[in-house]
FITI-743260 format. One record per residue (C-alpha): residue number from 1; residue in three letters; x, y negated, z negated. Coordinates in Angstrom, 3 decimals. Layout:
BEGIN
+------+------+----------+----------+----------+
| resi | resn |        X |        Y |        Z |
+------+------+----------+----------+----------+
|  NUM |  ala |        X |        Y |        Z |
...
+------+------+----------+----------+----------+
END
This chain:
BEGIN
+------+------+----------+----------+----------+
| resi | resn |        X |        Y |        Z |
+------+------+----------+----------+----------+
|    1 |  unk |  132.527 | -106.726 | -117.568 |
|    2 |  unk |  129.345 | -105.860 | -119.536 |
|    3 |  unk |  128.658 | -102.242 | -120.427 |
|    4 |  unk |  125.368 | -100.404 | -119.787 |
|    5 |  unk |  123.835 | -101.494 | -123.090 |
|    6 |  unk |  124.751 | -105.123 | -122.535 |
|    7 |  unk |  122.620 | -105.457 | -119.377 |
|    8 |  unk |  119.371 | -105.971 | -121.302 |
|    9 |  unk |  121.022 | -108.528 | -123.556 |
|   10 |  unk |  122.408 | -110.344 | -120.531 |
|   11 |  unk |  118.924 | -110.476 | -118.988 |
|   12 |  unk |  117.420 | -111.898 | -122.170 |
|   13 |  unk |  120.148 | -114.498 | -122.557 |
|   14 |  unk |  119.983 | -115.679 | -118.953 |
|   15 |  unk |  116.196 | -115.672 | -118.771 |
|   16 |  unk |  116.182 | -113.390 | -115.721 |
|   17 |  unk |  113.247 | -111.024 | -115.883 |
|   18 |  unk |  113.068 | -107.963 | -113.670 |
|   19 |  unk |  109.764 | -107.236 | -111.933 |
|   20 |  unk |  108.969 | -104.350 | -114.255 |
|   21 |  unk |  108.547 | -106.724 | -117.218 |
|   22 |  unk |  105.637 | -108.496 | -115.502 |
|   23 |  unk |  103.770 | -105.227 | -114.983 |
|   24 |  unk |  101.719 | -105.382 | -118.216 |
|   25 |  unk |  100.361 | -108.743 | -117.139 |
|   26 |  unk |   98.987 | -107.079 | -114.000 |
|   27 |  unk |   98.105 | -103.699 | -115.484 |
|   28 |  unk |   96.071 | -104.785 | -118.513 |
|   29 |  unk |   93.272 | -106.524 | -116.546 |
|   30 |  unk |   92.969 | -103.522 | -114.227 |
|   31 |  unk |   92.848 | -101.090 | -117.147 |
|   32 |  unk |   90.159 | -103.243 | -118.723 |
|   33 |  unk |   88.250 | -103.329 | -115.430 |
|   34 |  unk |   88.541 |  -99.560 | -114.932 |
|   35 |  unk |   87.482 |  -98.917 | -118.538 |
|   36 |  unk |   84.477 | -101.202 | -118.211 |
|   37 |  unk |   83.478 |  -99.560 | -114.951 |
|   38 |  unk |   83.873 |  -96.006 | -116.275 |
|   39 |  unk |   82.020 |  -96.656 | -119.543 |
|   40 |  unk |   79.147 |  -98.559 | -117.938 |
|   41 |  unk |   78.698 |  -95.992 | -115.158 |
|   42 |  unk |   78.752 |  -92.975 | -117.453 |
|   43 |  unk |   76.163 |  -94.664 | -119.654 |
|   44 |  unk |   74.067 |  -95.668 | -116.622 |
|   45 |  unk |   74.219 |  -92.194 | -115.085 |
|   46 |  unk |   73.224 |  -90.460 | -118.324 |
|   47 |  unk |   70.445 |  -92.993 | -118.902 |
|   48 |  unk |   69.142 |  -92.517 | -115.355 |
|   49 |  unk |   69.167 |  -88.722 | -115.513 |
|   50 |  unk |   67.529 |  -88.666 | -118.951 |
|   51 |  unk |   65.053 |  -91.465 | -118.237 |
|   52 |  unk |   62.009 |  -89.198 | -117.692 |
|   53 |  unk |   62.463 |  -87.734 | -121.187 |
|   54 |  unk |   62.901 |  -91.119 | -122.863 |
|   55 |  unk |   59.981 |  -93.142 | -124.114 |
|   56 |  unk |   60.574 |  -96.044 | -121.725 |
|   57 |  unk |   58.749 |  -97.155 | -118.585 |
|   58 |  unk |   60.046 |  -95.231 | -115.588 |
|   59 |  unk |   61.984 |  -97.131 | -112.958 |
|   60 |  unk |   63.230 |  -94.102 | -111.039 |
|   61 |  unk |   59.878 |  -92.753 | -109.898 |
|   62 |  unk |   60.648 |  -93.418 | -106.224 |
|   63 |  unk |   63.052 |  -90.487 | -106.206 |
|   64 |  unk |   60.565 |  -88.040 | -107.682 |
|   65 |  unk |   57.402 |  -89.326 | -106.009 |
|   66 |  unk |   58.555 |  -90.424 | -102.553 |
|   67 |  unk |   62.113 |  -89.449 | -101.657 |
|   68 |  unk |   61.755 |  -85.810 | -102.672 |
|   69 |  unk |   58.619 |  -85.451 | -100.549 |
|   70 |  unk |   60.305 |  -87.140 |  -97.620 |
|   71 |  unk |   63.274 |  -84.836 |  -98.094 |
|   72 |  unk |   61.098 |  -81.767 |  -97.642 |
|   73 |  unk |   59.617 |  -83.216 |  -94.415 |
|   74 |  unk |   62.973 |  -84.450 |  -93.086 |
|   75 |  unk |   64.744 |  -81.182 |  -93.860 |
|   76 |  unk |   62.317 |  -79.431 |  -91.508 |
|   77 |  unk |   63.384 |  -81.660 |  -88.613 |
|   78 |  unk |   60.730 |  -84.353 |  -88.447 |
|   79 |  unk |   60.051 |  -87.793 |  -89.872 |
|   80 |  unk |   57.158 |  -88.466 |  -92.268 |
|   81 |  unk |   55.058 |  -90.087 |  -89.509 |
|   82 |  unk |   51.795 |  -89.838 |  -91.451 |
|   83 |  unk |   53.144 |  -91.502 |  -94.582 |
|   84 |  unk |   52.639 |  -95.273 |  -94.454 |
|   85 |  unk |   55.217 |  -95.692 |  -97.249 |
|   86 |  unk |   58.014 |  -94.597 |  -94.851 |
|   87 |  unk |   59.064 |  -97.969 |  -93.494 |
|   88 |  unk |   62.765 |  -97.314 |  -93.133 |
|   89 |  unk |   65.016 |  -97.127 |  -90.085 |
|   90 |  unk |   65.748 |  -93.595 |  -88.843 |
|   91 |  unk |   69.283 |  -93.613 |  -90.318 |
|   92 |  unk |   67.720 |  -93.844 |  -93.791 |
|   93 |  unk |   66.874 |  -90.177 |  -93.343 |
|   94 |  unk |   70.554 |  -89.400 |  -93.916 |
|   95 |  unk |   70.345 |  -91.001 |  -97.366 |
|   96 |  unk |   67.239 |  -88.962 |  -98.193 |
|   97 |  unk |   68.878 |  -85.738 |  -96.948 |
|   98 |  unk |   72.245 |  -86.193 |  -98.693 |
|   99 |  unk |   71.097 |  -84.941 | -102.132 |
|  100 |  unk |   70.178 |  -81.618 | -100.505 |
|  101 |  unk |   73.911 |  -80.910 | -100.186 |
|  102 |  unk |   74.268 |  -80.641 | -103.969 |
|  103 |  unk |   73.122 |  -77.612 | -106.016 |
|  104 |  unk |   71.014 |  -79.553 | -108.531 |
|  105 |  unk |   67.386 |  -80.658 | -108.654 |
|  106 |  unk |   66.656 |  -83.287 | -106.028 |
|  107 |  unk |   66.362 |  -86.203 | -108.457 |
|  108 |  unk |   69.591 |  -85.358 | -110.296 |
|  109 |  unk |   71.381 |  -84.876 | -106.969 |
|  110 |  unk |   70.097 |  -88.235 | -105.724 |
|  111 |  unk |   71.409 |  -89.979 | -108.838 |
|  112 |  unk |   74.797 |  -88.278 | -108.387 |
|  113 |  unk |   74.957 |  -89.349 | -104.723 |
|  114 |  unk |   74.136 |  -92.915 | -105.798 |
|  115 |  unk |   76.838 |  -92.694 | -108.460 |
|  116 |  unk |   79.376 |  -91.457 | -105.878 |
|  117 |  unk |   78.594 |  -94.365 | -103.552 |
|  118 |  unk |   78.829 |  -96.766 | -106.496 |
|  119 |  unk |   82.328 |  -95.441 | -107.230 |
|  120 |  unk |   83.203 |  -95.701 | -103.523 |
|  121 |  unk |   82.138 |  -99.365 | -103.325 |
|  122 |  unk |   84.037 | -100.198 | -106.502 |
|  123 |  unk |   87.161 |  -98.477 | -105.198 |
|  124 |  unk |   86.954 | -100.292 | -101.876 |
|  125 |  unk |   86.541 | -103.661 | -103.594 |
|  126 |  unk |   89.407 | -102.919 | -105.955 |
|  127 |  unk |   91.657 | -101.805 | -103.094 |
|  128 |  unk |   90.739 | -104.863 | -101.042 |
|  129 |  unk |   92.277 | -107.140 | -103.669 |
|  130 |  unk |   95.556 | -105.204 | -103.480 |
|  131 |  unk |   95.728 | -105.398 |  -99.702 |
|  132 |  unk |   95.050 | -109.128 |  -99.608 |
|  133 |  unk |   97.798 | -111.233 | -101.069 |
|  134 |  unk |   98.028 | -114.938 | -101.581 |
|  135 |  unk |  101.116 | -117.027 | -101.053 |
|  136 |  unk |  102.067 | -119.135 | -104.019 |
|  137 |  unk |  105.172 | -121.253 | -104.727 |
|  138 |  unk |  106.378 | -118.370 | -106.932 |
|  139 |  unk |  105.954 | -115.821 | -104.115 |
|  140 |  unk |  103.259 | -113.412 | -103.033 |
|  141 |  unk |  100.863 | -111.862 | -105.511 |
|  142 |  unk |   97.638 | -109.820 | -105.300 |
|  143 |  unk |   94.459 | -111.834 | -105.401 |
|  144 |  unk |   92.298 | -111.389 | -108.479 |
|  145 |  unk |   89.813 | -108.555 | -108.239 |
|  146 |  unk |   86.783 | -110.834 | -108.648 |
|  147 |  unk |   84.586 | -108.799 | -106.321 |
|  148 |  unk |   85.357 | -105.616 | -108.265 |
|  149 |  unk |   84.623 | -107.426 | -111.546 |
|  150 |  unk |   81.301 | -108.697 | -110.238 |
|  151 |  unk |   80.408 | -105.193 | -109.025 |
|  152 |  unk |   81.487 | -103.593 | -112.321 |
|  153 |  unk |   79.434 | -106.019 | -114.421 |
|  154 |  unk |   76.502 | -106.763 | -112.115 |
|  155 |  unk |   75.390 | -103.324 | -110.978 |
|  156 |  unk |   74.597 | -101.853 | -114.420 |
|  157 |  unk |   72.520 | -104.911 | -115.277 |
|  158 |  unk |   69.869 | -103.429 | -112.991 |
|  159 |  unk |   69.491 | -100.431 | -115.292 |
|  160 |  unk |   68.375 |  -96.974 | -114.100 |
|  161 |  unk |   66.638 |  -98.354 | -111.018 |
|  162 |  unk |   70.110 |  -98.932 | -109.525 |
|  163 |  unk |   70.662 |  -95.177 | -109.161 |
|  164 |  unk |   66.961 |  -94.503 | -108.677 |
|  165 |  unk |   66.601 |  -96.205 | -105.289 |
|  166 |  unk |   68.423 |  -95.836 | -102.027 |
|  167 |  unk |   69.455 |  -99.495 | -101.902 |
|  168 |  unk |   72.757 |  -98.987 | -103.747 |
|  169 |  unk |   73.863 |  -96.360 | -101.216 |
|  170 |  unk |   73.144 |  -98.645 |  -98.272 |
|  171 |  unk |   74.784 | -101.593 | -100.039 |
|  172 |  unk |   77.905 |  -99.528 | -100.684 |
|  173 |  unk |   78.129 |  -98.569 |  -97.023 |
|  174 |  unk |   77.731 | -102.240 |  -96.076 |
|  175 |  unk |   80.498 | -103.280 |  -98.484 |
|  176 |  unk |   82.837 | -100.699 |  -96.945 |
|  177 |  unk |   82.045 | -101.938 |  -93.443 |
|  178 |  unk |   82.586 | -105.586 |  -94.378 |
|  179 |  unk |   85.899 | -104.882 |  -96.100 |
|  180 |  unk |   87.050 | -102.964 |  -93.016 |
|  181 |  unk |   86.375 | -106.091 |  -90.968 |
|  182 |  unk |   88.669 | -108.209 |  -93.138 |
|  183 |  unk |   92.335 | -108.468 |  -92.382 |
|  184 |  unk |   95.068 | -108.704 |  -95.032 |
|  185 |  unk |   94.745 | -112.497 |  -94.997 |
|  186 |  unk |   91.021 | -112.350 |  -95.800 |
|  187 |  unk |   89.917 | -113.454 |  -92.321 |
|  188 |  unk |   87.703 | -111.453 |  -90.015 |
|  189 |  unk |   89.524 | -109.156 |  -87.633 |
|  190 |  unk |   88.759 | -109.288 |  -83.957 |
|  191 |  unk |   86.399 | -106.500 |  -83.001 |
|  192 |  unk |   87.010 | -105.282 |  -79.486 |
+------+------+----------+----------+----------+
END
């Protein structure tokens, strides 16, 4: 009858590995992914906020030149009917109004809202890989987080314009909606 200290030795000798020993194999890629995401997004957010003071061509002018003006019109209860540059569906007004909920300048608030939706999309993609599992001969395991990796690497390649336009916010909302439509097996759910 082995004592408490002999249990680990018995496991090593018999080749039986408890589940906890396989954890580093699953944890390390996620820590790497989370680190990459955090570092790239902090850099991107700082770069986007400081872009006007840097000696580089501006790619976030839409926020300062268009969205802020539309915000002032929209916040008074009407659409910018006279502005031919407003070619968005009415729900886009919600994206233009959202930065007004934060206590910062409009452009900084817009970048922070974009950042928040970026984090939301990443979290949804990361969670989706945990919910979906694949059956293998060795059992069930989470699918690789390829979508989260693509999002983590691809989004910052756009540079400051990613947070400087409303497209990322709308894309994040679309990602959330599409993931909600997927069942645990990766197939579309029936919508009734």
